[in-house]
C-alpha positions as a Python dict, from the first residue, in 0.01 Angstrom:
ca = {
    (1, 'M'): (0, 0, 0),
    (2, 'P'): (-21, 214, 340),
    (3, 'Q'): (-161, 114, 620),
    (4, 'L'): (-528, 190, 676),
    (5, 'Y'): (-544, 193, 1068),
    (6, 'N'): (-337, 418, 1249),
    (7, 'D'): (-294, 139, 1576),
    (8, 'S'): (-576, -203, 1705),
    (9, 'V'): (-750, 69, 1852),
    (10, 'E'): (-858, 249, 1612),
    (11, 'Q'): (-952, -100, 1374),
    (12, 'A'): (-1120, -180, 1698),
    (13, 'N'): (-1326, 113, 1620),
    (14, 'C'): (-1423, 78, 1292),
    (15, 'L'): (-1443, -390, 1307),
    (16, 'G'): (-1770, -251, 1570),
    (17, 'A'): (-1877, 7, 1300),
    (18, 'I'): (-1931, -255, 1014),
    (19, 'E'): (-2054, -502, 1138),
    (20, 'D'): (-2346, -223, 1326),
    (21, 'L'): (-2331, -181, 961),
    (22, 'V'): (-2404, -557, 851),
    (23, 'Q'): (-2620, -609, 1086),
    (24, 'E'): (-2862, -290, 1035),
    (25, 'T'): (-2829, -304, 661),
    (26, 'N'): (-2820, -702, 612),
    (27, 'R'): (-2557, -741, 406),
    (28, 'P'): (-2248, -943, 425),
    (29, 'F'): (-1951, -844, 575),
    (30, 'A'): (-1708, -833, 328),
    (31, 'E'): (-1960, -594, 92),
    (32, 'V'): (-1979, -395, 414),
    (33, 'K'): (-1625, -373, 498),
    (34, 'E'): (-1523, -301, 232),
    (35, 'V'): (-1739, 17, 141),
    (36, 'Y'): (-1686, 81, 486),
    (37, 'E'): (-1327, 98, 401),
    (38, 'V'): (-1292, 294, 107),
    (39, 'E'): (-1502, 581, 281),
    (40, 'F'): (-1239, 537, 602),
    (41, 'A'): (-932, 608, 382),
    (42, 'R'): (-1113, 869, 176),
    (43, 'L'): (-1173, 1103, 471),
    (44, 'K'): (-849, 984, 597),
    (45, 'V'): (-667, 1156, 362),
    (46, 'D'): (-772, 1506, 481),
    (47, 'A'): (-871, 1466, 790),
    (48, 'R'): (-668, 1698, 1064),
    (49, 'I'): (-884, 1543, 1314),
    (50, 'M'): (-961, 1220, 1347),
    (51, 'D'): (-1216, 1208, 1660),
    (52, 'Y'): (-1508, 1166, 1393),
    (53, 'V'): (-1355, 999, 1082),
    (54, 'A'): (-1495, 667, 1135),
    (55, 'L'): (-1861, 828, 1289),
    (56, 'F'): (-1840, 1036, 878),
    (57, 'A'): (-1753, 740, 732),
    (58, 'S'): (-2041, 474, 874),
    (59, 'R'): (-2256, 822, 764),
    (60, 'R'): (-2112, 763, 404),
    (61, 'A'): (-2124, 375, 377),
    (62, 'R'): (-2490, 325, 505),
    (63, 'A'): (-2627, 576, 208),
    (64, 'R'): (-2357, 412, -30),
    (65, 'L'): (-2582, 58, 76),
    (66, 'S'): (-2901, 132, 52),
    (67, 'Q'): (-2855, 375, -289),
    (68, 'S'): (-2721, 4, -419),
    (69, 'A'): (-3024, -169, -227),
    (70, 'R'): (-3260, -15, -443),
}
């Protein structure tokens, strides 16, 4: 399996985004991390510029988590 994060800085940024989503959605860390990382991996495959991948992954994960809460 390929490495998800390019370096420790990218990993730290993503973990921060995951923690924010945990607080925002009141969902368990493991659930949020799984949803976020799936979205991050999907977006990263086609990304030519990586600057906003984490932001878009957060938005998509937030949307998926809020849909599953209903």
